[in-house]
N, C-alpha and C positions, 0 to 999 in steps of 0.2 A: 507495498500498502504505501503512498507516495505521501506529500505532503495535502496534496487535496481528499485523501482517504480515497482514493482511485486505488487496483491491483493491477499492477506493468506486465505489461504484454509479451511481458518474457517469461514472467510465475507457471510455473509447470503446472500444470489442471490438478493434477494427486494431492499435490500444497492446502493444507482446511485451512478457516478461518482464523483458527488460530496460530496457525506458523507463520503465516504470512505477515502481520500480526506486527512477532517477536525478534522475524526474520526481514521487517522494511528498511532498516538498515542497511541494510545488504544489496539498499537498489536488485538484488533480486542477480548475483555476481559473487559464487561465492569459491573465492580457489583456499592451498595452503592444507593444511593437516584438520584432522576432524578435535573440535574444543576435544577436554579430556587424556586421559591415560586409552593408551591404543593397549587391546590385549597381542598377551601371544599366549596365541592357542597349543601352539604348539609344544610347547617349552625349548625354545627355539633360538632365544634371544630378540633381539636389535634388528630389524631388516627395514631394507627402505633404503632411501634418503640421509640417514640420521645414521645407520649405521656405519657411512663411508665416509670420510674428510672434506669435508664441504666447509663453504660460508656457513651453515648450521650447530656445524658440529668440527671445528677443525682437528680436534684430536680423534676425533671416530667412539666409538665404542670399546673397552677393555677389549683388549683379545682374547683371544679364546683356540684354548687350548683343545686336539683333536685325540679321544682315548690311546691312541695309541702317542702320540705326542703327549702326554698328561703320564702312560705307564711309563715311556722311554723316561720323562724330570726325574723319575721317583728311580729309576735304577743306575743315573744319576748319577742323586745324591747319594744311595745306597753306596757308590762305590766312591765319593766322592770321600764318605766317612773310615769308608775300612781302607782312605791311601797310603798306611803309614804298614799296614802288612802286605802288598803290592809290590811299597819301594824294600822291606823287609826278607820277602823269600824271592827266591833264586831265579823263581821258573816265574817264564810264561804269560799270563791267565790274558784274553782276550774276551770281555762279556759282548752278550748278542742278544739282541730280541729279534725276535718270531709270533708272528698273528699263530699262528697253530702250529705242530708237528706234519711229516706228513708222514700218511699211515694205512700200510698194505691190508686192504677190500678186506681180509680175512683178520684182523686184528679183532682181538676179543676182549684187554682188559684194560683198566682205565687210563685214561689221557696223559702220558704225561707231562708236568708240568713245567718241566726241564729235563739239563739234559748236560753231562757234561762229554766231551774227547778230545784225545789227547792225539797231539799231530805234530811232527816233527819241528818245529819251530814254537810252537806252544798250544798251552791247552786250551780249549773253549768252550765257555758255562753259555747253554743255551734257554735265556728263561723264555716259555712261551706265553703270552700275552696271553690270550680267548681262555686255554683251560684254569690260568689263578684269576682271572677277573667276574669268570665265570658262580665258578666254585663260591664262591664270598657274598657276603651281600651287601657289604659296609669297605668305604674309602681304610678302614682302620685296619678290618681286618683283606684285605688287599694286599695296604704297607705290611701286615704280617707275615702273612703267607709268599712275597717275594721276597722280603727278608728269610725266611726260612729257608725257599729254594734259592737263595746266597749261601749263604754258610752252612748249608750243605754242603754244594757240588761243586764248591771254594777248600771244605774238611777233605772232602772226598779229595780233590789233586792234590795238597798243599801237606798230606796225611796228619792232622790235626784236630784236636776237636769242635766242634762247631761251637762250644761256646764260647772257649781262648778265640776265635775272631774275635766273637761279638766286639761293637767299639762303644753297645747300650747300657746305659743306665738299668742296672740288676736290680 
């Protein structure tokens, strides 16, 4: 409705009289984001122009780690916490992460969460992300299971007790 009380020609027919009164100050032109908070219906975080760097959000949204990156960061933190053991041991050990082990079709045992392999140059500890994370129901359980897998495999390679390797306070 304009100042004379008439509805502008470009107002959609489905807009009721009360809505016309509330939107009269917009003169039929509505642009930009909807007022109020936008819903995050599927829990995937911010999307669209506000999630990208630009004039409305120069710093963009906080970075989000994928589950794989999150698991790799956890393993890296564990290795950093155990750095004194890696420096003291003469055997070189590589710790790698994989999504899941390649198993034969007739495999009937539980899916392993980790493996250790001795090579000519270095030993290798392989952590399988999916079997480890699917067996846990919380972030704390994932951390504990990953610590246990790393400690058990390193104790097997270095032939020491896993309790002796654990740098965490008991």
